[in-house]
BAVEX-584369 format. One record per atom (N, C-alpha, C, CB): chain; residue number from 1; residue in one letter; x, y negated, z. Coordinates in Angstrom, 1 decimal. Glycine has a CB too. Layout:
N
+------+-----+------+--------+--------+--------+
! unit ! pos ! code !      u !      v !      w !
+------+-----+------+--------+--------+--------+
!    A ! NUM !    A !      X !      Y !      Z !
...
+------+-----+------+--------+--------+--------+
REM end
This chain:
71
+------+-----+------+--------+--------+--------+
! unit ! pos ! code !      u !      v !      w !
+------+-----+------+--------+--------+--------+
!    A !   1 !    M !    0.8 !    1.2 !    0.0 !
!    A !   1 !    M !    0.0 !    0.0 !    0.0 !
!    A !   1 !    M !    0.9 !   -1.2 !    0.0 !
!    A !   1 !    M !   -1.0 !    0.0 !    1.2 !
!    A !   2 !    A !    0.6 !   -2.2 !   -0.9 !
!    A !   2 !    A !    1.4 !   -3.4 !   -1.0 !
!    A !   2 !    A !    1.0 !   -4.4 !    0.1 !
!    A !   2 !    A !    1.1 !   -4.1 !   -2.3 !
!    A !   3 !    L !    2.0 !   -5.1 !    0.6 !
!    A !   3 !    L !    1.8 !   -6.1 !    1.6 !
!    A !   3 !    L !    1.4 !   -7.4 !    1.0 !
!    A !   3 !    L !    3.1 !   -6.3 !    2.5 !
!    A !   4 !    P !    0.6 !   -8.2 !    1.8 !
!    A !   4 !    P !    0.2 !   -9.5 !    1.3 !
!    A !   4 !    P !    1.4 !  -10.4 !    1.1 !
!    A !   4 !    P !   -0.8 !  -10.1 !    2.2 !
!    A !   5 !    V !    1.3 !  -11.4 !    0.2 !
!    A !   5 !    V !    2.4 !  -12.3 !    0.0 !
!    A !   5 !    V !    2.9 !  -13.0 !    1.2 !
!    A !   5 !    V !    2.0 !  -13.3 !   -1.1 !
!    A !   6 !    D !    1.9 !  -13.5 !    2.0 !
!    A !   6 !    D !    2.3 !  -14.2 !    3.2 !
!    A !   6 !    D !    3.1 !  -13.4 !    4.2 !
!    A !   6 !    D !    1.0 !  -14.8 !    3.9 !
!    A !   7 !    Q !    2.8 !  -12.1 !    4.3 !
!    A !   7 !    Q !    3.6 !  -11.2 !    5.1 !
!    A !   7 !    Q !    5.0 !  -11.0 !    4.6 !
!    A !   7 !    Q !    2.9 !   -9.9 !    5.3 !
!    A !   8 !    L !    5.1 !  -10.9 !    3.2 !
!    A !   8 !    L !    6.4 !  -10.7 !    2.6 !
!    A !   8 !    L !    7.3 !  -12.0 !    2.8 !
!    A !   8 !    L !    6.2 !  -10.5 !    1.1 !
!    A !   9 !    V !    6.6 !  -13.1 !    2.8 !
!    A !   9 !    V !    7.4 !  -14.4 !    3.0 !
!    A !   9 !    V !    7.9 !  -14.5 !    4.4 !
!    A !   9 !    V !    6.5 !  -15.6 !    2.7 !
!    A !  10 !    Q !    7.1 !  -14.1 !    5.4 !
!    A !  10 !    Q !    7.5 !  -14.0 !    6.8 !
!    A !  10 !    Q !    8.7 !  -13.1 !    7.0 !
!    A !  10 !    Q !    6.3 !  -13.6 !    7.7 !
!    A !  11 !    M !    8.6 !  -11.9 !    6.4 !
!    A !  11 !    M !    9.7 !  -11.0 !    6.5 !
!    A !  11 !    M !   11.0 !  -11.6 !    5.8 !
!    A !  11 !    M !    9.4 !   -9.7 !    5.8 !
!    A !  12 !    L !   10.9 !  -12.3 !    4.7 !
!    A !  12 !    L !   12.0 !  -12.9 !    4.0 !
!    A !  12 !    L !   12.6 !  -14.0 !    4.9 !
!    A !  12 !    L !   11.6 !  -13.5 !    2.7 !
!    A !  13 !    D !   11.8 !  -14.8 !    5.5 !
!    A !  13 !    D !   12.3 !  -15.9 !    6.3 !
!    A !  13 !    D !   13.0 !  -15.3 !    7.5 !
!    A !  13 !    D !   11.1 !  -16.8 !    6.8 !
!    A !  14 !    A !   12.5 !  -14.3 !    8.1 !
!    A !  14 !    A !   13.2 !  -13.7 !    9.3 !
!    A !  14 !    A !   14.5 !  -13.1 !    8.9 !
!    A !  14 !    A !   12.3 !  -12.6 !    9.9 !
!    A !  15 !    L !   14.6 !  -12.5 !    7.7 !
!    A !  15 !    L !   15.8 !  -11.8 !    7.3 !
!    A !  15 !    L !   16.9 !  -12.9 !    6.9 !
!    A !  15 !    L !   15.5 !  -11.0 !    6.0 !
!    A !  16 !    I !   16.4 !  -14.0 !    6.3 !
!    A !  16 !    I !   17.4 !  -15.0 !    6.0 !
!    A !  16 !    I !   17.9 !  -15.7 !    7.2 !
!    A !  16 !    I !   16.7 !  -16.1 !    5.1 !
!    A !  17 !    A !   17.0 !  -15.9 !    8.2 !
!    A !  17 !    A !   17.5 !  -16.5 !    9.5 !
!    A !  17 !    A !   18.4 !  -15.6 !   10.2 !
!    A !  17 !    A !   16.2 !  -16.8 !   10.4 !
!    A !  18 !    A !   18.2 !  -14.3 !   10.2 !
!    A !  18 !    A !   19.1 !  -13.4 !   10.9 !
!    A !  18 !    A !   20.4 !  -13.3 !   10.2 !
!    A !  18 !    A !   18.4 !  -12.0 !   10.9 !
!    A !  19 !    R !   20.4 !  -13.4 !    8.9 !
!    A !  19 !    R !   21.7 !  -13.3 !    8.1 !
!    A !  19 !    R !   22.5 !  -14.6 !    8.4 !
!    A !  19 !    R !   21.4 !  -13.2 !    6.6 !
!    A !  20 !    A !   21.8 !  -15.7 !    8.5 !
!    A !  20 !    A !   22.5 !  -17.0 !    8.8 !
!    A !  20 !    A !   23.1 !  -17.0 !   10.2 !
!    A !  20 !    A !   21.5 !  -18.2 !    8.6 !
!    A !  21 !    R !   22.5 !  -16.3 !   11.1 !
!    A !  21 !    R !   23.0 !  -16.2 !   12.5 !
!    A !  21 !    R !   24.1 !  -15.2 !   12.7 !
!    A !  21 !    R !   21.9 !  -16.0 !   13.5 !
!    A !  22 !    G !   24.2 !  -14.3 !   11.6 !
!    A !  22 !    G !   25.2 !  -13.2 !   11.7 !
!    A !  22 !    G !   24.6 !  -12.0 !   12.4 !
!    A !  22 !    G !   26.4 !  -13.7 !   12.4 !
!    A !  23 !    V !   23.3 !  -11.9 !   12.6 !
!    A !  23 !    V !   22.7 !  -10.8 !   13.3 !
!    A !  23 !    V !   22.4 !   -9.7 !   12.3 !
!    A !  23 !    V !   21.3 !  -11.2 !   14.0 !
!    A !  24 !    R !   22.8 !   -8.5 !   12.6 !
!    A !  24 !    R !   22.6 !   -7.3 !   11.7 !
!    A !  24 !    R !   21.4 !   -6.5 !   12.1 !
!    A !  24 !    R !   23.9 !   -6.5 !   11.7 !
!    A !  25 !    T !   20.9 !   -6.6 !   13.3 !
!    A !  25 !    T !   19.7 !   -5.9 !   13.7 !
!    A !  25 !    T !   18.5 !   -6.8 !   13.9 !
!    A !  25 !    T !   20.0 !   -5.0 !   14.9 !
!    A !  26 !    L !   17.4 !   -6.5 !   13.4 !
!    A !  26 !    L !   16.2 !   -7.3 !   13.6 !
!    A !  26 !    L !   15.0 !   -6.5 !   13.6 !
!    A !  26 !    L !   16.1 !   -8.4 !   12.6 !
!    A !  27 !    Q !   13.9 !   -7.0 !   14.2 !
!    A !  27 !    Q !   12.6 !   -6.4 !   14.2 !
!    A !  27 !    Q !   11.7 !   -6.9 !   13.1 !
!    A !  27 !    Q !   11.9 !   -6.6 !   15.7 !
!    A !  28 !    L !   11.4 !   -6.1 !   12.1 !
!    A !  28 !    L !   10.5 !   -6.5 !   11.0 !
!    A !  28 !    L !    9.3 !   -5.7 !   11.1 !
!    A !  28 !    L !   11.2 !   -6.3 !    9.7 !
!    A !  29 !    R !    8.2 !   -6.4 !   11.3 !
!    A !  29 !    R !    6.9 !   -5.7 !   11.5 !
!    A !  29 !    R !    6.9 !   -4.8 !   12.7 !
!    A !  29 !    R !    6.4 !   -5.0 !   10.2 !
!    A !  30 !    D !    6.7 !   -3.5 !   12.5 !
!    A !  30 !    D !    6.7 !   -2.6 !   13.6 !
!    A !  30 !    D !    7.9 !   -1.7 !   13.7 !
!    A !  30 !    D !    5.4 !   -1.7 !   13.5 !
!    A !  31 !    E !    8.9 !   -2.1 !   13.0 !
!    A !  31 !    E !   10.1 !   -1.2 !   13.0 !
!    A !  31 !    E !   11.4 !   -2.1 !   13.2 !
!    A !  31 !    E !   10.2 !   -0.4 !   11.8 !
!    A !  32 !    R !   12.4 !   -1.4 !   13.8 !
!    A !  32 !    R !   13.7 !   -2.1 !   14.0 !
!    A !  32 !    R !   14.6 !   -1.7 !   12.8 !
!    A !  32 !    R !   14.3 !   -1.6 !   15.4 !
!    A !  33 !    V !   15.2 !   -2.7 !   12.2 !
!    A !  33 !    V !   16.0 !   -2.4 !   11.0 !
!    A !  33 !    V !   17.4 !   -2.9 !   11.3 !
!    A !  33 !    V !   15.5 !   -3.1 !    9.8 !
!    A !  34 !    E !   18.4 !   -2.0 !   11.0 !
!    A !  34 !    E !   19.8 !   -2.4 !   11.2 !
!    A !  34 !    E !   20.5 !   -2.3 !    9.9 !
!    A !  34 !    E !   20.5 !   -1.5 !   12.3 !
!    A !  35 !    Y !   21.2 !   -3.4 !    9.5 !
!    A !  35 !    Y !   21.9 !   -3.5 !    8.3 !
!    A !  35 !    Y !   23.4 !   -3.3 !    8.6 !
!    A !  35 !    Y !   21.7 !   -4.8 !    7.5 !
!    A !  36 !    R !   24.1 !   -2.5 !    7.9 !
!    A !  36 !    R !   25.5 !   -2.2 !    8.1 !
!    A !  36 !    R !   26.4 !   -3.3 !    7.6 !
!    A !  36 !    R !   25.9 !   -0.9 !    7.6 !
!    A !  37 !    T !   26.1 !   -3.9 !    6.4 !
!    A !  37 !    T !   26.9 !   -4.9 !    5.8 !
!    A !  37 !    T !   26.1 !   -6.1 !    5.4 !
!    A !  37 !    T !   27.7 !   -4.3 !    4.6 !
!    A !  38 !    D !   26.8 !   -7.1 !    5.1 !
!    A !  38 !    D !   26.1 !   -8.3 !    4.5 !
!    A !  38 !    D !   25.5 !   -8.0 !    3.2 !
!    A !  38 !    D !   27.1 !   -9.5 !    4.5 !
!    A !  39 !    A !   26.2 !   -7.2 !    2.4 !
!    A !  39 !    A !   25.7 !   -6.8 !    1.1 !
!    A !  39 !    A !   24.3 !   -6.1 !    1.2 !
!    A !  39 !    A !   26.7 !   -5.9 !    0.4 !
!    A !  40 !    E !   24.1 !   -5.3 !    2.2 !
!    A !  40 !    E !   22.8 !   -4.7 !    2.4 !
!    A !  40 !    E !   21.7 !   -5.7 !    2.7 !
!    A !  40 !    E !   22.9 !   -3.6 !    3.5 !
!    A !  41 !    M !   22.1 !   -6.7 !    3.5 !
!    A !  41 !    M !   21.1 !   -7.8 !    3.8 !
!    A !  41 !    M !   20.8 !   -8.6 !    2.5 !
!    A !  41 !    M !   21.7 !   -8.7 !    4.9 !
!    A !  42 !    A !   21.8 !   -8.8 !    1.7 !
!    A !  42 !    A !   21.7 !   -9.6 !    0.5 !
!    A !  42 !    A !   20.7 !   -8.8 !   -0.5 !
!    A !  42 !    A !   23.0 !   -9.9 !   -0.2 !
!    A !  43 !    A !   20.9 !   -7.5 !   -0.5 !
!    A !  43 !    A !   20.1 !   -6.7 !   -1.4 !
!    A !  43 !    A !   18.6 !   -6.7 !   -0.9 !
!    A !  43 !    A !   20.6 !   -5.2 !   -1.5 !
!    A !  44 !    A !   18.4 !   -6.6 !    0.4 !
!    A !  44 !    A !   17.1 !   -6.7 !    1.0 !
!    A !  44 !    A !   16.4 !   -8.0 !    0.7 !
!    A !  44 !    A !   17.1 !   -6.4 !    2.5 !
!    A !  45 !    I !   17.2 !   -9.1 !    0.8 !
!    A !  45 !    I !   16.6 !  -10.4 !    0.5 !
!    A !  45 !    I !   16.2 !  -10.5 !   -1.0 !
!    A !  45 !    I !   17.7 !  -11.5 !    0.8 !
!    A !  46 !    A !   17.1 !  -10.0 !   -1.8 !
!    A !  46 !    A !   16.8 !  -10.0 !   -3.3 !
!    A !  46 !    A !   15.6 !   -9.2 !   -3.6 !
!    A !  46 !    A !   18.0 !   -9.5 !   -4.1 !
!    A !  47 !    D !   15.4 !   -8.0 !   -2.9 !
!    A !  47 !    D !   14.3 !   -7.2 !   -3.1 !
!    A !  47 !    D !   13.0 !   -7.9 !   -2.7 !
!    A !  47 !    D !   14.4 !   -5.8 !   -2.4 !
!    A !  48 !    L !   13.0 !   -8.5 !   -1.5 !
!    A !  48 !    L !   11.8 !   -9.2 !   -1.0 !
!    A !  48 !    L !   11.5 !  -10.4 !   -2.0 !
!    A !  48 !    L !   12.1 !   -9.8 !    0.4 !
!    A !  49 !    E !   12.5 !  -11.1 !   -2.5 !
!    A !  49 !    E !   12.2 !  -12.2 !   -3.4 !
!    A !  49 !    E !   11.6 !  -11.7 !   -4.7 !
!    A !  49 !    E !   13.5 !  -13.0 !   -3.7 !
!    A !  50 !    A !   12.0 !  -10.6 !   -5.2 !
!    A !  50 !    A !   11.4 !  -10.0 !   -6.4 !
!    A !  50 !    A !   10.0 !   -9.5 !   -6.1 !
!    A !  50 !    A !   12.3 !   -8.8 !   -6.9 !
!    A !  51 !    R !    9.7 !   -8.9 !   -5.0 !
!    A !  51 !    R !    8.4 !   -8.5 !   -4.6 !
!    A !  51 !    R !    7.4 !   -9.7 !   -4.5 !
!    A !  51 !    R !    8.4 !   -7.7 !   -3.3 !
!    A !  52 !    I !    7.9 !  -10.8 !   -3.9 !
!    A !  52 !    I !    7.1 !  -12.0 !   -3.8 !
!    A !  52 !    I !    6.8 !  -12.6 !   -5.2 !
!    A !  52 !    I !    7.8 !  -13.1 !   -2.9 !
!    A !  53 !    R !    7.8 !  -12.6 !   -6.1 !
!    A !  53 !    R !    7.6 !  -13.1 !   -7.4 !
!    A !  53 !    R !    6.6 !  -12.3 !   -8.2 !
!    A !  53 !    R !    8.9 !  -13.1 !   -8.2 !
!    A !  54 !    R !    6.7 !  -10.9 !   -8.1 !
!    A !  54 !    R !    5.7 !  -10.1 !   -8.8 !
!    A !  54 !    R !    4.3 !  -10.2 !   -8.2 !
!    A !  54 !    R !    6.2 !   -8.6 !   -8.6 !
!    A !  55 !    A !    4.2 !  -10.3 !   -6.9 !
!    A !  55 !    A !    2.9 !  -10.5 !   -6.3 !
!    A !  55 !    A !    2.3 !  -11.8 !   -6.5 !
!    A !  55 !    A !    3.0 !  -10.2 !   -4.8 !
!    A !  56 !    S !    3.1 !  -12.8 !   -6.8 !
!    A !  56 !    S !    2.6 !  -14.2 !   -7.0 !
!    A !  56 !    S !    2.3 !  -14.5 !   -8.5 !
!    A !  56 !    S !    3.6 !  -15.2 !   -6.5 !
!    A !  57 !    A !    2.8 !  -13.7 !   -9.4 !
!    A !  57 !    A !    2.6 !  -13.9 !  -10.8 !
!    A !  57 !    A !    1.1 !  -13.7 !  -11.2 !
!    A !  57 !    A !    3.5 !  -12.9 !  -11.6 !
!    A !  58 !    P !    0.7 !  -14.6 !  -12.0 !
!    A !  58 !    P !   -0.7 !  -14.5 !  -12.5 !
!    A !  58 !    P !   -0.9 !  -13.2 !  -13.3 !
!    A !  58 !    P !   -1.2 !  -15.7 !  -13.3 !
!    A !  59 !    R !   -2.0 !  -12.6 !  -13.2 !
!    A !  59 !    R !   -2.3 !  -11.4 !  -13.9 !
!    A !  59 !    R !   -3.1 !  -11.7 !  -15.1 !
!    A !  59 !    R !   -3.0 !  -10.3 !  -13.0 !
!    A !  60 !    P !   -2.9 !  -11.1 !  -16.2 !
!    A !  60 !    P !   -3.7 !  -11.4 !  -17.4 !
!    A !  60 !    P !   -5.1 !  -11.0 !  -17.2 !
!    A !  60 !    P !   -3.1 !  -10.7 !  -18.7 !
!    A !  61 !    G !   -6.0 !  -11.9 !  -17.7 !
!    A !  61 !    G !   -7.4 !  -11.7 !  -17.5 !
!    A !  61 !    G !   -8.0 !  -10.8 !  -18.6 !
!    A !  61 !    G !   -8.2 !  -13.0 !  -17.5 !
!    A !  62 !    A !   -7.4 !  -10.9 !  -19.8 !
!    A !  62 !    A !   -7.9 !  -10.2 !  -20.9 !
!    A !  62 !    A !   -6.8 !   -9.9 !  -21.9 !
!    A !  62 !    A !   -9.1 !  -10.9 !  -21.6 !
!    A !  63 !    V !   -6.9 !   -8.9 !  -22.7 !
!    A !  63 !    V !   -5.9 !   -8.5 !  -23.7 !
!    A !  63 !    V !   -6.7 !   -8.6 !  -25.0 !
!    A !  63 !    V !   -5.2 !   -7.1 !  -23.4 !
!    A !  64 !    L !   -6.1 !   -9.3 !  -26.0 !
!    A !  64 !    L !   -6.8 !   -9.4 !  -27.3 !
!    A !  64 !    L !   -6.0 !   -8.7 !  -28.3 !
!    A !  64 !    L !   -7.0 !  -10.9 !  -27.7 !
!    A !  65 !    F !   -6.7 !   -7.9 !  -29.1 !
!    A !  65 !    F !   -6.0 !   -7.1 !  -30.2 !
!    A !  65 !    F !   -6.4 !   -7.7 !  -31.5 !
!    A !  65 !    F !   -6.3 !   -5.6 !  -30.1 !
!    A !  66 !    S !   -5.5 !   -7.7 !  -32.5 !
!    A !  66 !    S !   -5.8 !   -8.1 !  -33.8 !
!    A !  66 !    S !   -5.3 !   -7.0 !  -34.8 !
!    A !  66 !    S !   -5.2 !   -9.5 !  -34.1 !
!    A !  67 !    S !   -6.1 !   -6.6 !  -35.7 !
!    A !  67 !    S !   -5.7 !   -5.6 !  -36.6 !
!    A !  67 !    S !   -6.2 !   -5.9 !  -38.0 !
!    A !  67 !    S !   -6.1 !   -4.2 !  -36.2 !
!    A !  68 !    S !   -5.6 !   -5.3 !  -39.0 !
!    A !  68 !    S !   -6.0 !   -5.5 !  -40.4 !
!    A !  68 !    S !   -5.7 !   -4.2 !  -41.2 !
!    A !  68 !    S !   -5.4 !   -6.7 !  -41.1 !
!    A !  69 !    K !   -6.3 !   -4.0 !  -42.3 !
!    A !  69 !    K !   -6.1 !   -2.8 !  -43.1 !
!    A !  69 !    K !   -4.8 !   -3.0 !  -43.9 !
!    A !  69 !    K !   -7.2 !   -2.6 !  -44.0 !
!    A !  70 !    G !   -4.3 !   -4.2 !  -44.0 !
!    A !  70 !    G !   -3.1 !   -4.4 !  -44.8 !
!    A !  70 !    G !   -3.5 !   -4.7 !  -46.3 !
!    A !  70 !    G !   -2.1 !   -3.2 !  -44.8 !
!    A !  71 !    L !   -2.5 !   -4.9 !  -47.1 !
!    A !  71 !    L !   -2.8 !   -5.2 !  -48.5 !
!    A !  71 !    L !   -2.3 !   -4.2 !  -49.4 !
!    A !  71 !    L !   -2.2 !   -6.5 !  -48.9 !
+------+-----+------+--------+--------+--------+
REM end
């Protein structure tokens, strides 16, 4: 089940703040997450940003097809 955008943004903000403070362990939602390296945190941040972008993108309302028999 996908998380709502506002919850993803809260998780992203918490992760960015923890990374800025140099903290490697943090509580996200109902679980404790420990990152071994800064690269892991950067990858998690990039993943959350991509999820937020996908969830925020407008979805197409209709698809139009055009066809012809040719000449």
